N, C-alpha and C positions, 0 to 999 in steps of 0.2 A: 798471570801474564806479566812479563818483565816490563818495567817502565820504559816507554819510548821517549827519548830525549831529543828534541828538535833543536839543533844548533843553528843560530842565526849568523850568517857570514856575509861580509861585504864582497869578498873575492875568494880566490883559492888559497890565500896565504895560510890560513889555519885549518882548512878543511881536512887535510890528511891527519893532522894531530887530533882533531875533534873526533874523527871516525875511529882512530886508534884508541881514544879515551872512552868510547862507548856511544857516540851520537848515532842514533838510528835513522835520523832524517836531517837533511840540510835545507834550511831556507836561505836562498840567495836574495839579498837586497842591497844594492849599492847605497852609499851615502847615508849611513846610519845616523849621522849628525842631524838629519832632518826627518828621521823616522823611517828611512828607507825609500829607495826608488828602484826602477827597473834595472836589473843587472845587464851587462853587455852580452852580446852574442858569444864572444870568446869565453867569458867566464862561465856561462851556462853550458857551452859545449864541453869545456874541460871538466866541470863539476859532474855532469852527467856521466861522462866517460870514466872518471876516476871512481865515483861512488858505485857505479854498476859492478865494479870488480869486487866490492864488499857487500853487495846486496843492500845498499843504503839508498833510500829515497831522496829525491831532490825536488823541492818546491821553488818556484821562481816568482818573485813579486812583479806585478804590473802596476806601475805608478809613475806618471810622467814627470812629477815634480814633488817638492815638499809643500808644506802648507796645508790648506784645508782639503776636503775630499769632495768638493763640488766641482764638476768638470764641464768645460765647454765642449761643443761638438767636435772641435779640432782635437782636443785632448781625448775625447772619447775614441776617436779613430786611432790615436796613439796607443791607447789601452788595448783596443781590439787587435792592433798589429803586434803589440808586445805579447799578448796571449798566444796569437797564432805562431809567432817565431818560437816561443818557449815550447809550445806543443810539438812543433816540427822537430825540435832538437831532442825530444824524447824525455822531457821532465816528467816526474810523477804527477805534478800538479802545479797550479798557479794560485797566486795570492793577490787579492785586490779588495777594495772597499770603496763604496761611493754613497754619498748622502745628498739630499736636496734640502734647500732652504724652504721653510714654510712661512706664510705671510704673518701669522700671529701666534707662532708657537715655536717649539724647539725643532731642531733638525730631524729629518726622517730619512729612512733608507730610500735610495733612489731605485725604485723597483724596476723601472724601465731599463735603465743602464745596467743594473745588476743582471737582469734577464738576458740582455744582449751579450754580456761578458760570459755568463754561464753557457750560453749557446756557442760562443766562440771556443770555449774550453771543451765542450762535450758534444757539440753538434757535428753534422757531417760536412759542414762548410765553414771551416775556421778561417778561410782566406778567399779572396776574390781574384787572386793573382794567377790561378791555375796550378799552383804548387800543391802537392799532397798535404792534406790537413794534419796527418799524423793521428795516432790513436787518441781517443777521448781521455781527458786527464781530470784529476781531482780538483776541487776548488776549496780554498780557505778564504773566508771573509775576514779581513784583518782588523786592526784596532780602530779603524773608522767606526766600528761598532761602539767604541767608548765615547764617541761624540754624541751619542743618543742618550736621552734620559731613560729612566727605567721602563716607563710605559712603551716608549718607542722601541726599546731593546726587545721587549717581549713580542711586539708586533714583528720585528725583524727576524726573530727566531722562527715565527710562524712562516714568514715569507721564504726565508732561506731554506728551511727544511722542505717546503713544497717545491722549490726550484731544484732540489737535489744537491745542494751544497753540503760537503762532508763535514766541515768544521768551522767554528768561529773562534778567532784568536782574540782574547780580551784580557786586559789587566784587572777588570772588575771595578775600576775606579779611575780617578784622574791620573794622568801621567805623573810619575814621580812619587806617588804615594806608596808607602810600604805595602808589599803584597799581603802581609799579615793583616793589614787593616781592611782588606777587600775580600777576605775569605768567605764571610757571611753572604755577601752579595753574589759571589761566584757560586756558592752553594745554591742560592735561589735560582740562578740562571740554569744551572745543571739540572735542578729539579724540574723547572719549567720545560726545558728542552726534552727531558724524559726519553733520551735516546734517539730522538728524531734527527738531531744534528749534534755533533760532538763539540763541547765547549773546551777549548784549548787554552789553559791559563798561561800567561806570559807577562814579562815586565817585572824585573826584580827577582826572578827565580834563578837561583844559582845551583851549582853542584853541592853547595853546603845546606840549602834549605829545600831542595826539590823533593826529598823523601817525605819531609813533614807536610809540604803542600799536597802531595799526592795522597797521603794518608788522610788528611783532613777532608779533602774534596772527593776522595774515592775515584780519582782519575788515573788513566793509564798513559797519558801523554802530557808533556809540559814543554815549554818553549823558552829559549833565552840565549843571550850572547855568551853567558858563562855557565851554561847548563851542564857542561862537562869540565873536568879539571884538566887544563892543558898548560 
């Protein structure tokens, strides 16, 4: 099977060139300077329309702000609304991640909020406004996963696979570290997931090193802002 290259885009500026260069999926996330936030309605509508002409999937991030991945109830409603809008616009899937603080230990996945967001993405009631929910969509749990320590990451894989999440986007280490330094940990995650949920490597993967990463990890998908040469 050919490698699927997921191109991360802030807007429509580079999407046509990325698709022409071989991107098989587009992840839309505004404001990459803070790690990405929810894209606008207009950008999602345009990307879905354009990508459909080429049989290319579109994922849309749901994230109300930069910073940590611990959300208030008001922010939770923003997340649910962003998922609902993306779903109605016909995206292939949505991308989100949420963690909770623990009293005497490292951060853990926020199971309750994650469950609510998965339901917003896949359930029959994505909105309470009376508008059509749209077809159920895929879910990627994004690099909030990398805020967890190794034990919590394994627990998160168990939870996310049970919830029906399709993939986990992870750098396999701290932000800014070379992807080559994280390959061993990524292999461990892939082995533990054992096909229950797909581990999607990203962060520092480019058109120059993606084939090496794919070969080492035996993966069929990879993610990045420079995943194709444009």
